[in-house]
C-alpha distance (Angstrom), angle and dihedral (degrees) to the residues before:
residue distance angle dihedral
X1 . . .
X2 3.82 . .
X3 3.74 120.0 .
X4 3.81 118.3 -125.5
X5 3.74 114.9 -146.8
X6 3.78 117.6 -150.6
X7 3.81 112.8 -129.4
X8 3.80 124.4 -163.3
X9 3.81 87.8 -104.3
X10 3.84 89.5 53.1
X11 3.78 89.5 52.4
X12 3.83 90.1 53.2
X13 3.77 91.2 47.6
X14 3.80 92.6 48.9
X15 3.86 90.4 48.1
X16 3.82 89.1 51.4
X17 3.82 90.5 51.5
X18 3.88 89.6 47.7
X19 3.85 86.5 66.7
X20 3.74 97.5 49.6
X21 3.79 145.7 -28.9
X22 3.83 113.2 -86.6
X23 3.80 140.9 -176.3
X24 3.80 119.4 -118.6
X25 3.82 90.5 -106.0
X26 3.83 90.2 53.8
X27 3.84 90.7 48.2
X28 3.79 90.3 48.6
X29 3.84 90.9 53.4
X30 3.79 92.4 45.0
X31 3.83 91.1 49.1
X32 3.76 88.4 73.1
X33 3.81 85.0 81.6
X34 3.87 92.0 53.9
X35 3.73 123.1 101.9
X36 3.81 87.3 -115.2
X37 3.82 110.3 22.0
X38 3.79 121.2 -153.3
X39 3.87 108.1 -101.1
X40 3.82 94.5 -145.1
X41 3.83 142.5 -9.4
X42 3.90 94.5 -92.2
X43 3.84 97.8 66.4
X44 3.82 89.3 42.7
X45 3.79 92.7 52.0
X46 3.83 90.4 48.4
X47 3.78 90.8 50.6
X48 3.82 91.8 47.2
X49 3.86 88.5 52.7
X50 3.82 89.5 54.3
X51 3.79 93.2 48.1
X52 3.86 88.7 48.0
X53 3.81 90.8 50.7
X54 3.79 89.2 50.7
X55 3.82 89.3 52.9
X56 3.83 96.7 -118.8
X57 3.77 96.5 109.3
X58 3.78 131.9 32.7
X59 3.78 130.3 -155.7
X60 3.81 121.1 -136.8
X61 3.75 135.8 162.0
X62 3.80 134.2 -112.3
X63 3.77 113.4 -140.2
X64 3.77 107.2 -130.4
X65 3.74 122.9 -169.0
X66 3.86 110.4 -115.0
X67 3.82 91.9 -3.7
X68 3.73 105.4 72.2
X69 3.77 115.0 -133.6
X70 3.77 131.7 -23.9
X71 3.84 117.7 -153.0
X72 3.80 118.0 -126.4
X73 3.82 134.9 175.1
X74 3.83 129.3 -120.4
X75 3.82 129.2 -170.7
X76 3.83 111.9 -117.8
X77 3.80 125.5 -140.5
X78 3.84 88.2 -103.8
X79 3.83 88.6 54.6
X80 3.78 91.1 49.5
X81 3.79 90.3 51.7
X82 3.81 90.7 48.2
X83 3.82 88.8 55.7
X84 3.80 99.4 40.1
X85 3.77 105.3 24.9
X86 3.80 131.6 -105.1
X87 3.82 94.8 -84.7
X88 3.79 94.6 56.8
X89 3.79 111.6 99.9
X90 3.82 116.3 -112.8
X91 3.78 120.7 -117.1
X92 3.78 118.6 -113.2
X93 3.86 112.7 -61.5
X94 3.86 88.0 -110.6
X95 3.83 86.7 71.2
X96 3.84 88.7 68.0
X97 3.83 97.1 39.3
X98 3.77 132.5 99.2
X99 3.75 120.9 -83.4
X100 3.78 107.8 -99.4
X101 3.79 122.5 -130.7
């Protein structure tokens, strides 16, 4: 199993997802405030795939009327513990759940 290293930009991305679930386009726009913003959507999507594979982020889908489903990203409990430490109590399980319709 490959090891995923957490970069400062990853920490900023995880912190952003700790506040609320976001789409890749929303994360890209918000990354302008990072120390090292993502230059385009492709590198961001690759990094999100790595973070999903590591178990720190999860991908879900918004149901959108007349448009199918739009993917968004959620921080997992493992991602929360990576950010805040294993002794920090986890938020309510709804914090890590899918966005309801």
